[in-house]
Structures are given as structure tokens and as C-alpha cells.
C-alpha positions in Angstrom: 104.2 270.8 -67.4 105.2 268.2 -69.9 106.1 264.7 -68.6 108.0 262.0 -70.4 106.7 258.5 -70.0 108.4 255.1 -69.6 106.3 252.0 -69.8 103.2 254.1 -69.3 104.6 255.6 -66.1 105.6 259.3 -65.5 109.3 259.6 -65.5 110.6 260.7 -62.1 112.4 264.1 -62.3 116.1 263.7 -61.9 116.7 260.5 -63.9 116.9 262.1 -67.3 120.6 261.2 -67.7 119.6 257.5 -67.6 117.6 257.7 -70.8 120.5 256.7 -73.0 121.5 253.6 -71.1 120.9 250.2 -72.6 117.7 248.5 -71.4 117.4 244.8 -70.9 118.5 242.1 -68.5 121.9 242.6 -66.7 124.7 240.8 -68.5 126.8 240.7 -65.3 125.6 237.2 -64.2 126.4 235.9 -67.6 129.9 237.4 -67.5 130.4 236.0 -64.0 129.4 232.5 -65.3 131.8 232.7 -68.2 134.7 233.7 -66.0 133.8 231.0 -63.4 133.9 228.4 -66.2 137.1 229.6 -68.0 138.9 231.7 -65.5 138.7 234.8 -67.8 136.6 236.4 -70.6 137.9 235.4 -74.1 136.8 237.7 -76.9 135.0 234.9 -78.8 132.8 234.3 -75.7 132.0 238.0 -75.5 131.1 238.1 -79.2 128.8 235.1 -78.7 127.2 236.8 -75.7 126.7 240.0 -77.7 125.0 238.0 -80.6 122.9 235.9 -78.2 121.7 238.9 -76.1 121.6 241.3 -79.1 123.7 243.8 -77.2 126.6 245.8 -78.7 130.0 244.5 -78.0 131.3 247.9 -76.9 128.6 247.9 -74.1 130.0 244.6 -72.8 133.5 245.8 -73.0 132.5 249.0 -71.1 131.2 246.9 -68.3 134.3 244.7 -68.2 136.6 247.6 -68.1 134.8 249.0 -65.0 134.7 246.0 -62.7 138.0 244.8 -61.3 137.0 241.1 -61.0 136.7 240.6 -64.7 139.8 239.4 -66.6 140.4 239.8 -70.4 143.7 237.8 -70.3 144.2 234.1 -69.2 145.0 233.8 -65.5 148.2 232.4 -64.2 148.0 228.9 -62.7 148.2 230.4 -59.2 146.7 233.8 -58.4 148.0 235.2 -55.1 146.1 238.3 -54.0 147.5 240.0 -50.9 145.7 242.7 -48.9 147.6 246.0 -48.3 144.9 248.0 -46.5 144.9 249.4 -43.0 144.2 246.3 -40.8 146.7 244.2 -42.7 149.2 247.1 -42.9 149.1 247.4 -39.1 150.0 243.7 -39.0 153.2 244.2 -41.1 151.6 243.5 -44.4 154.2 245.4 -46.3 157.0 243.2 -44.9 155.0 240.0 -45.6 154.2 241.1 -49.2 157.9 241.8 -49.8 158.7 238.3 -48.5 156.1 236.7 -50.8 157.3 238.7 -53.7 160.9 237.7 -53.1 159.9 234.1 -52.9 157.5 233.9 -55.9 158.0 237.1 -57.9 160.0 235.4 -60.7 157.7 232.3 -60.9 155.9 232.4 -64.2 153.1 230.2 -62.8 152.3 232.7 -60.1 150.6 236.0 -60.4 151.1 238.2 -57.3 148.7 241.2 -56.9 148.3 243.6 -54.0 144.6 244.2 -53.6 142.1 246.2 -51.5 140.5 244.7 -48.4 139.5 241.1 -48.7 137.1 241.2 -45.7 139.4 238.9 -43.7 140.9 241.5 -41.3 140.6 239.1 -38.4 143.4 237.0 -39.9 145.5 240.0 -41.0 147.7 240.1 -42.9 145.4 238.2 -45.3 145.6 236.8 -48.8 143.6 234.7 -51.2 145.2 232.0 -53.3 142.9 231.2 -56.3 140.1 232.9 -54.2 140.8 230.7 -51.2 141.2 233.2 -48.2 143.8 232.6 -45.5 146.5 234.3 -43.5 149.7 235.2 -45.3 151.5 232.6 -43.2 149.7 229.9 -45.1 150.9 231.0 -48.5 153.4 228.2 -49.1 150.9 225.4 -48.5 148.2 227.0 -50.5 150.4 227.8 -53.4 151.7 224.2 -53.4 148.1 222.8 -53.4 147.1 225.2 -56.2 150.1 224.1 -58.3 149.0 220.4 -57.9 145.4 221.1 -58.5 144.5 220.0 -55.0 143.4 223.3 -53.5 140.3 222.5 -51.4 137.2 224.7 -51.4 137.3 227.2 -48.6 134.9 226.6 -45.7 133.4 228.9 -43.1 133.9 228.8 -39.3 130.8 229.5 -37.3 129.6 229.6 -33.7 127.9 226.7 -32.0 125.8 229.0 -29.8 123.4 231.7 -31.1 124.4 235.3 -31.0 122.4 237.5 -28.6 120.1 238.8 -31.4 119.0 235.2 -32.4 115.6 234.2 -31.0 115.9 230.6 -32.2 117.7 227.9 -30.2 120.9 226.2 -31.2 120.3 223.3 -33.6 116.9 224.6 -34.9 116.1 224.3 -38.5 113.8 225.7 -41.1 110.8 223.9 -39.6 111.1 225.9 -36.3 112.7 229.1 -37.6 111.0 231.9 -39.7 108.3 232.2 -37.0 107.8 236.0 -37.6 107.5 235.5 -41.3 104.9 232.7 -40.9 102.9 234.8 -38.5 102.9 237.8 -40.9 101.9 235.6 -43.9 99.2 233.9 -41.8 97.6 237.2 -40.8 98.6 236.9 -37.2 100.4 240.2 -37.4 99.9 243.0 -39.9 102.3 244.9 -42.1 101.4 248.1 -40.2 102.2 246.4 -36.8 105.6 245.3 -38.1 106.4 248.8 -39.1 105.1 250.2 -35.8 107.2 247.8 -33.8 110.4 248.6 -35.8 109.7 252.3 -35.3 109.2 251.9 -31.6 112.3 249.8 -31.3 114.6 252.6 -32.6 116.3 250.2 -35.0 118.4 252.1 -37.4 120.3 251.1 -40.5 123.5 249.2 -39.4 125.3 249.5 -42.7 126.5 253.0 -41.9 123.8 255.6 -42.6 121.7 254.9 -39.5 118.4 255.8 -41.2 115.4 254.6 -39.1 114.4 251.2 -40.4 110.7 251.4 -39.6 110.5 254.7 -41.4 112.3 253.3 -44.5 110.0 250.3 -44.7 107.0 252.6 -44.3 108.2 254.9 -47.1 108.7 252.0 -49.5 105.4 250.4 -48.5 103.5 253.6 -49.3 105.2 254.2 -52.7 103.0 253.1 -55.6 100.7 250.8 -53.7 100.0 247.6 -55.6 102.8 248.2 -58.1 105.9 246.1 -58.7 108.6 246.6 -56.0 111.8 244.9 -55.1 113.9 244.3 -51.9 117.7 243.9 -51.7 120.0 242.9 -48.9 123.3 244.8 -49.3 126.0 242.3 -48.4 128.8 244.1 -50.2 130.8 245.1 -47.2 134.2 246.0 -48.7 135.6 248.7 -46.4 138.9 248.1 -44.7 138.4 246.7 -41.2 134.8 245.6 -41.9 134.0 242.0 -41.7 131.0 241.7 -39.3 128.5 241.0 -42.0 130.6 238.1 -43.2 130.3 236.5 -39.8 126.6 237.2 -39.6 126.0 235.6 -43.0 128.0 232.6 -41.7 126.2 232.2 -38.4 122.8 233.7 -39.1 121.8 233.2 -42.7 118.3 232.4 -41.4 117.9 235.8 -39.7 119.2 237.8 -42.6 116.9 236.0 -45.0 113.9 236.1 -42.6 114.4 239.9 -42.2 114.6 240.3 -46.0 111.5 238.2 -46.6 109.6 240.2 -43.9 110.7 243.4 -45.6 109.4 242.1 -48.9 106.1 241.1 -47.4 105.6 244.4 -45.7 106.4 246.7 -48.6 104.7 244.5 -51.2 107.7 243.0 -53.1 107.7 239.6 -54.6 111.3 239.4 -55.7 114.4 239.9 -53.4 118.1 239.6 -53.8 121.2 239.3 -51.6 123.9 241.3 -53.3 127.2 239.8 -52.1 130.8 240.6 -52.8 132.6 237.9 -54.9 135.3 237.4 -52.3 132.7 235.9 -50.0 132.4 232.6 -51.9 132.2 230.4 -48.8 129.4 232.6 -47.3 127.6 232.6 -50.6 127.5 228.8 -50.5 125.9 229.0 -47.0 123.2 231.3 -48.3 122.5 229.1 -51.3 122.1 226.1 -49.0 119.6 228.1 -46.8 117.6 229.3 -49.8 117.4 225.8 -51.2 116.1 224.5 -47.9 113.5 227.3 -47.8 112.3 226.5 -51.3 112.1 222.7 -50.5 110.1 223.5 -47.3 107.7 225.8 -49.1 108.7 228.9 -47.1 109.5 230.7 -50.4 108.2 230.3 -53.9 104.8 230.9 -55.6 102.9 229.9 -52.4 105.2 231.1 -49.6 104.2 229.4 -46.3 100.9 228.4 -47.9 99.8 232.0 -48.0 99.1 232.3 -51.7 101.7 235.1 -51.9 104.8 234.8 -54.1 108.2 235.5 -52.4 111.3 234.7 -54.4 114.9 235.1 -53.5 118.1 235.0 -55.5 121.8 236.0 -55.0 123.5 238.6 -57.1 127.3 238.3 -57.0 129.2 241.5 -57.3 131.8 241.8 -60.0 134.0 243.8 -57.6 134.5 247.4 -56.4 133.9 249.1 -53.1 131.7 251.7 -54.7 129.0 249.1 -55.2 128.3 249.2 -51.5 126.7 252.6 -52.2 123.1 251.7 -52.8 122.6 253.5 -56.1 125.8 252.2 -57.6 124.6 248.7 -56.5 121.4 249.3 -58.4 123.3 250.4 -61.5 125.3 247.2 -61.3 122.3 245.0 -60.9 120.7 246.7 -64.0 123.8 245.8 -65.9 125.5 249.2 -66.1 128.8 250.5 -64.8 128.6 250.9 -61.0 128.5 254.7 -60.8 126.4 256.4 -58.1 123.3 258.2 -59.1 122.4 261.7 -58.2 119.8 262.0 -55.5 116.9 262.5 -55.3 115.1 260.4 -56.4 116.0 257.8 -53.7 115.7 254.1 -54.2 112.6 253.9 -52.0 110.7 255.8 -54.8 112.8 255.0 -57.8 115.1 252.1 -57.4 115.8 248.9 -59.4 114.4 249.2 -62.9 112.7 252.4 -61.8 110.6 250.6 -59.2 110.3 251.4 -55.4 113.1 249.3 -53.8 113.8 248.5 -50.2 117.6 248.2 -49.4 119.0 247.4 -46.0 122.2 246.0 -44.7 122.9 242.4 -43.5 122.9 243.4 -39.8 119.8 245.5 -40.1 117.7 242.6 -41.6 119.2 240.1 -39.1 117.9 242.2 -36.2 114.3 242.3 -37.4 113.1 238.8 -36.4 114.1 239.1 -32.7 112.5 242.5 -32.4 109.2 241.2 -33.7 109.3 238.2 -31.5 110.5 239.8 -28.2 109.1 243.3 -28.7 110.4 246.9 -29.1 110.8 247.4 -25.4 113.0 244.3 -25.0 115.2 245.5 -27.8 115.5 249.0 -26.3 116.5 247.5 -22.9 119.5 245.6 -24.4 121.5 248.8 -25.0 123.6 250.7 -22.5 122.3 254.0 -21.1 120.2 255.8 -23.7 121.3 253.4 -26.5 119.1 250.7 -27.8 119.7 247.1 -29.0 122.7 244.9 -29.7 125.5 245.9 -32.1 128.0 243.8 -34.0 131.5 245.1 -34.3 134.5 243.9 -36.3 137.6 244.6 -34.2 141.0 244.5 -35.9 144.4 246.1 -35.9 146.6 246.2 -32.8 144.5 244.0 -30.6 145.2 240.6 -29.1 142.0 238.9 -30.4 140.7 240.4 -33.7 137.2 239.2 -34.5 133.5 239.9 -34.4 131.9 240.9 -31.2 128.2 241.5 -30.4 127.8 244.0 -27.5 125.1 246.3 -26.2 124.9 249.5 -28.2 126.5 252.2 -26.1 129.4 250.0 -25.0 132.5 252.3 -24.8 135.5 252.2 -27.1 137.7 251.2 -24.2 135.3 248.3 -23.1 135.3 246.9 -26.6 139.1 247.0 -26.9 139.2 245.1 -23.5 136.7 242.5 -24.8 139.0 242.0 -27.8 141.9 241.2 -25.4 143.4 244.7 -25.1 146.1 246.3 -27.2 148.7 243.9 -28.7 151.7 243.3 -26.5 150.2 245.4 -23.7 150.9 248.7 -25.5 148.9 251.8 -25.0 146.3 253.0 -27.6 147.6 255.6 -30.0 144.4 256.2 -32.0 141.2 254.4 -33.0 139.0 254.4 -36.1 135.7 253.5 -34.5 133.5 253.1 -37.6 135.7 251.8 -40.4 137.8 253.5 -43.0 135.2 256.2 -43.6 135.3 257.4 -39.9 137.7 260.0 -38.5 140.4 258.9 -36.1 140.0 259.6 -32.4 142.7 259.9 -29.8 143.4 258.0 -26.6 141.7 260.6 -24.6 138.4 259.6 -26.2 138.3 255.9 -25.3 135.3 256.4 -23.0 133.1 257.5 -25.9 129.9 255.4 -26.2 129.7 253.5 -29.4 126.4 254.9 -30.7 125.3 257.0 -33.6 124.8 260.3 -31.9 127.7 260.2 -29.4 130.3 259.5 -32.1 128.8 262.1 -34.4 129.1 264.7 -31.7 132.7 263.7 -31.2 133.4 264.4 -34.9 133.5 260.8 -36.1 130.8 258.1 -36.7 129.6 254.6 -36.0 129.9 253.9 -39.7 130.2 250.2 -40.7 130.8 249.0 -37.2 134.5 248.4 -37.7 136.8 249.4 -34.9 140.5 249.5 -35.9 143.0 250.0 -33.1 146.4 251.6 -33.6 149.0 251.2 -30.9 150.9 254.1 -29.5 153.9 254.9 -31.7 152.1 254.1 -34.9 152.8 256.7 -37.6 149.3 258.2 -37.9 150.0 260.2 -41.1 151.1 257.0 -42.8 148.1 255.1 -41.5 145.7 257.8 -42.8 147.5 257.9 -46.1 147.0 254.1 -46.3 143.2 254.7 -45.9 143.3 257.5 -48.5 145.0 255.1 -51.0 142.1 252.8 -50.6 139.6 255.5 -51.4 141.7 256.8 -54.3 141.9 253.3 -55.8 138.2 252.6 -55.3 136.8 255.9 -56.7 134.5 255.1 -59.5 135.9 258.1 -61.4 132.5 259.5 -62.2 133.0 262.9 -60.5 136.1 265.0 -60.9 136.4 266.2 -57.2 136.7 262.6 -56.0 138.8 261.2 -58.8 141.3 264.1 -59.0 141.2 265.3 -55.4 142.0 261.9 -53.9 144.9 261.5 -56.4 146.4 264.9 -55.7 146.1 264.5 -51.9 147.7 261.0 -52.0 150.6 262.2 -54.1 151.2 265.1 -51.7 151.1 262.8 -48.6 153.1 260.0 -50.2 155.8 262.6 -51.1 156.0 263.7 -47.5 156.3 260.1 -46.2 158.8 259.1 -48.8 160.9 262.1 -47.7 161.1 260.6 -44.2 158.7 263.0 -42.5 155.5 262.3 -40.6 154.2 265.9 -40.4 153.0 268.5 -42.9 154.1 272.1 -43.0 151.5 274.9 -43.1 151.4 275.1 -46.8 150.9 271.3 -47.2 148.3 271.2 -44.5 146.4 274.1 -46.1 146.4 272.3 -49.4 145.0 269.1 -47.8 142.3 271.1 -46.0 141.3 272.8 -49.3 141.1 269.5 -51.1 139.1 268.0 -48.3 136.6 270.8 -48.3 136.1 270.6 -52.1 135.7 266.9 -52.1 133.3 266.9 -49.2 131.1 269.6 -50.7 131.0 268.6 -54.3 131.5 264.8 -54.6 128.4 263.0 -55.7 128.5 260.2 -53.1 129.8 259.4 -49.7 133.1 258.0 -50.9 134.4 261.3 -52.1 132.7 263.2 -49.2 134.6 261.3 -46.5 137.8 260.2 -48.3 140.0 262.9 -46.7 138.3 263.0 -43.4 140.6 260.5 -41.7 143.7 262.4 -42.9 142.3 265.7 -41.6 141.4 264.1 -38.3 145.0 262.9 -38.0 146.3 266.4 -38.7 144.2 267.5 -35.7 145.5 264.7 -33.5 149.1 265.4 -34.4 148.5 269.0 -33.0 147.0 267.7 -29.8 143.4 268.2 -30.8 140.8 265.5 -30.2 139.0 266.0 -33.6 139.4 268.0 -36.7 135.9 268.4 -38.1 132.5 266.8 -37.9 131.7 263.9 -40.1 129.6 265.2 -43.1 125.9 264.4 -43.2 123.4 265.4 -45.9 121.0 267.9 -44.7 117.2 267.7 -45.2 117.3 264.3 -46.9 114.3 262.1 -46.5 116.5 259.1 -46.9 120.2 258.4 -46.7 122.2 255.6 -48.3 122.6 252.4 -46.2 125.6 250.3 -47.1 
């Protein structure tokens, strides 16, 4: 068999389509820097970048056209971005958007844009004025401050007491934290023992896929021993209803970073990144401050913790797009390409960033590692309810009295979590729940005693997903709600594969037509068409976005007929590794 070679290495089968892509450093950080300086990307700046980096201008323009954050026209003095996705929609976002549009729609200094989820579902309906996030109720004061050039930098609101998964006392600093990392680098624990502890703990990927963490670390560690490897924390949570990682980054940057550094040390990576969505500017500043403190204390750098090992960290800011939460699209972005998912296999653990073995885990997954190593696998297992293990962060939003982030034992029931969040708004009854974010199927009020765990929810035809529980009060139009979710997936489709791009558009047009005609139900022909589109998208889409996009709609069709579920959540069969958002 003939093998092609790249930099002296055999090319991994399955990546032939990447041969024509431009090599070299990613231009996205440079484009981010230009836009941060000028507010947009003038053509003369792009031409200068092309000359300096010796890259064709059409490549740069191709990048810009893909990513929604990039602008090629000067911005208005005041940019008002208002979220219209499910959690905000449930809190009357359409009415609030209409009011804002009536107030400012004719103002030439103001650009009003409806956008996908801003990750601020706890203050729904949410907006951002010149990237300053706030409730829509604050729009007038923020617009006024922006007009006057006095808009203050947004800050984060954190907890004073540690969350249950934090082994370090309140008020501790770099000098007393990072105990597990120091122990590993000092030889007091081995890489093999770390992996064994994680495997025994039952910790799984908390970004949605649920792949066993210890197994993933072991796979990456065993890939090309001694070769160049990388590690990435996926902090690009962009799914409607999902904002738990944002709070973890605010309150526990030390745990996220320690978990990432431990992963780097175990698998043999010297360079790591936190890939964060650009809407999380305040949280990014928290991370930068922590990384700076680590570098000054000698915890990271060329001689990490005095061990002689190099461990370096950096932050990569996403140029926008929900699809970048899919791990291979994220890698494409970091390499400087359009963020389109790759076919699998190969998986990132074998062929990741720049073709090297790459460890990718979510914010919450990394944040759980330090406490497990300090208190043991048995302790972690005991924290769950029943057969479930560990603690779990949930973002709760929609029709609840107290939207926010809650850390509860894995296995807590849907009903219990709703009660912890203050119950349903106004004392209403539950109409339906999305237990795992926009990708998860809706469940009905007869399933509120389901345990929030991977296996239990999968058996019930939905999934734990991104840990975002969205509550819909009785009387909510479920077809309209699921159509709102579908609009998000249609808008966020990267367009690479026809089933997702075309199928989501056709389904949305059909559903929107029914709703605009004043109906909340589909006839048999319309239902059959939706089911046909769902099956096609689920079986033939390249990545999880297209595979689950119509699942919520189909589940609602089942609920409207009195059924508890419509179909099981799709899961790849026989994969050694699954994507972790």
C-alpha cells in the first residue's frame, strides 16, 4: 500500500480532503486584533495582512465571510444585539424586541440586530450593547452611555463560597491552589495513576457527549508517545439555554486551568489553549488574570512548578458560530480555516490540531478533575444520587422563578431541580422541559421524576446534553417553541452538508407557515414530511448539529399526541470516541 507523507509522517487515512487547504499560522487572531482596534475589517488592512503573511486575499475573505463576528463595513456608534432564542423567547423577547425597534429603529446611530443565544439566559430576555451584556430592561441606560462614550467595561458576578466541586478554601490563591498539578509534576503521583483514578471515578465528558474522561486521556497519552501533542479546553458554549460554563469560568478559573494543565502533563502536551466564545469578554479577562498570576508564580512556563517541564497556556477567542463547539470545527478554526466539521474517523485524539494528537474536554470536565484527584474516585462516586456519580452543574432557565446555575448531585430529578430554581414562574404547572439544552428532545410533565443522568435520560428518549434545563409552563405553544429551536439550528448550520443546510431550511419554512396561519398542529401530510426530513438529516448529516436539529420538533409532535417521547436521541454506534462540546 502506498502512503503519502506530511512532514515525514504517514498521512492518516481519511484526511485527504485537507491536502488543498492553506498551511501556516491561523490568521484569525490577527483578524480579531484588527477588528478590536478599528471595530471592523477595512480592505486596506486585509491587503496589508495578506502581504505581511504572504497569504492570498481571497483566502482571508473566505474566512471573514464564514464567521459572523467579523465585519466588513464600519459599525454604527451603538450596536444593540438582542437574543431571540428559546430562553429569551419564553420571557417575551419578541415583545421586548418590538419595543426596542420602535424606540430606536429609525436612529441612524444605532444598529439593532436579532442574534442567536448570548449565553445570558439567566437574565432573559438578554441583549448586548457594544458587547456589554445586560437584561433588555437596561437598554436605555446602556444606549445612553454608549452614545456618550461612557459605557463601562462589563464585569462578572461570582460566588463568595466555593462550589461543591472545589477542593480549595475560599480566599485561597495560586500559592495554595494547583496542589494536584504540583504533586504530579513533583513525581508524587504518576500519569498512570491519574488516568486510573479518573477511570474509577466514572467521570464523563460534561460538554454533551459523555465520553469517559479517563479513557480519553489514556487514548491521547498512548498516541505517538514522545511526539508533539496539544490540549484544548472547549469553552465555546453557544447553545440556547446553556450558560453553566460561563459561571464556572467566573468562579473556578483555577479549577478549569488546573484540570487542563493536568491533562497536558498526563498526555505529554506542552501547549494548551482555552477556546472561548467572543461574547464572553468578561470571563476571558478573568482567565487572562489567572494565567498571568500562574506565569508570575512559575506554575506555568518553561520550568512549570520547577519540574523542568514546559507547560504553556493561551486563549483563543472564537470569531463566532455555534458550530465551533463541535470539536473538529473548533480545530479547523484554530488552524485558520472555515469552521466546518471534519469527517470522522480520524478522531482528534489521534489526528487533531495540525495533525497532532489532541486532548479536548469541556470546561466542566476539566474543572472536576482536581477534586477527584485530591479526594479520590470513591468520594466522587458517593456524591451522586442512587447509581449516579459526582456533582453536576446545570443552567436552569425559561419559566422558572430563579433562573441561574445550580450544582446538584448527578441523578437529581427534573422536578427537584425545578424546585431548587424556585418552581415554575407564577405558580403555573410544567408544560414541557428540555433537560439538556436545545439539542435535547422535549419531555412532558409526566416525566418530571426522571433522574438527570446520562443513561436515564437516554432511555427516556432525550439526553443530558449540555446541562441546560429549560422549563416551559403549561399553556406554552410547544410547536412554536420547537420551531424557535429549529430556527437556531438552521441559522447556525455551517452549510457544509446538504442534508443539514437544506433540510433545516425546508422544515422551518413548513413549520413557520403553519404557525403564521394561526395553527399549532400539523396535519398528517405535514407531520409525514417533517418525519422524513428528520430521518434524512439524522442519518446523513456530517455532525451532531444536523443529526439532532429536528429532534425537538419531532418530540413535540409526540407530546401533542399524548406520547411521552417521539424517538431516541441519536448516538453514533461503534465509535471509539465521540465529540465533547
